[in-house]
C-alpha positions as a printed Julia matrix, in Angstrom:
85×3 Matrix{Float64}:
 -49.69  189.93  72.17
 -52.36  188.25  74.52
 -56.16  187.92  73.78
 -58.36  191.5   74.13
 -61.26  190.98  77.3
 -64.36  192.04  75.36
 -66.03  193.03  78.51
 -68.43  190.3   78.5
 -66.81  187.19  80.63
 -69.19  184.62  79.37
 -68.28  185.5   75.56
 -64.66  185.56  76.25
 -64.63  182.16  77.74
 -66.92  180.93  74.68
 -64.01  182.32  72.45
 -61.34  180.27  70.82
 -58.35  180.65  73.51
 -61.07  181.32  76.4
 -59.84  184.97  77.02
 -60.87  187.04  74.62
 -60.48  188.29  70.98
 -57.49  187.26  69.16
 -54.79  189.97  68.04
 -55.15  190.21  64.37
 -58.44  188.7   63.87
 -61.61  189.95  62.28
 -64.87  190.06  64.17
 -67.95  190.47  62.1
 -71.02  191.17  64.27
 -74.14  191.35  62.44
 -78.07  191.54  62.95
 -81.61  192.51  61.77
 -82.21  196.14  62.32
 -83.03  197.19  65.75
 -81.4   194.12  67.75
 -78.63  195.86  69.19
 -75.7   194.58  67.04
 -74.21  198.32  66.68
 -74.96  198.73  70.58
 -73.0   195.53  71.23
 -70.24  196.48  68.94
 -69.91  199.73  70.15
 -69.19  198.1   73.85
 -66.6   195.64  72.79
 -65.12  198.53  70.8
 -65.5   200.75  74.07
 -64.0   198.16  76.43
 -60.93  197.49  73.87
 -60.07  201.14  73.34
 -60.83  202.21  76.65
 -60.51  199.14  79.28
 -57.64  198.21  81.45
 -55.71  197.09  78.37
 -55.98  199.65  76.03
 -55.91  198.3   72.18
 -56.07  200.0   68.61
 -59.47  199.03  67.46
 -61.6   199.98  64.12
 -65.03  199.7   63.12
 -66.16  199.46  59.83
 -70.17  200.12  59.44
 -72.24  199.82  56.46
 -75.13  201.67  57.42
 -74.17  204.18  59.8
 -72.33  207.19  58.95
 -69.07  208.39  60.72
 -70.35  211.45  62.69
 -73.3   209.11  64.1
 -70.75  206.4   65.12
 -68.58  208.65  66.82
 -71.9   210.17  69.0
 -73.03  206.86  69.81
 -69.53  205.92  71.11
 -69.49  209.4   73.19
 -72.58  209.03  74.6
 -72.13  205.18  75.58
 -68.57  206.13  77.49
 -69.83  209.1   78.84
 -73.5   208.21  79.74
 -74.66  211.05  78.22
 -78.11  210.83  76.25
 -77.36  210.08  72.5
 -80.29  212.33  71.48
 -79.27  215.11  73.89
 -76.31  215.7   71.94
């Protein structure tokens, strides 16, 4: 299976293999509150799941309930205001 593009070409080139996320790998995205770690993770997730070469993805959040994760993903992929949902 070939690597999955992240949607961020500069990041793809910096990762081992120079073309994205390696199948079977575990990616941990972490950051201080309010710096955009969840938004960044959602971008990776959406691109991998809905991009030109769709893949099965999973996200585990230690600080956000499942319904909010789904709402944020829906808002991001549709361009809808999260707070209008």
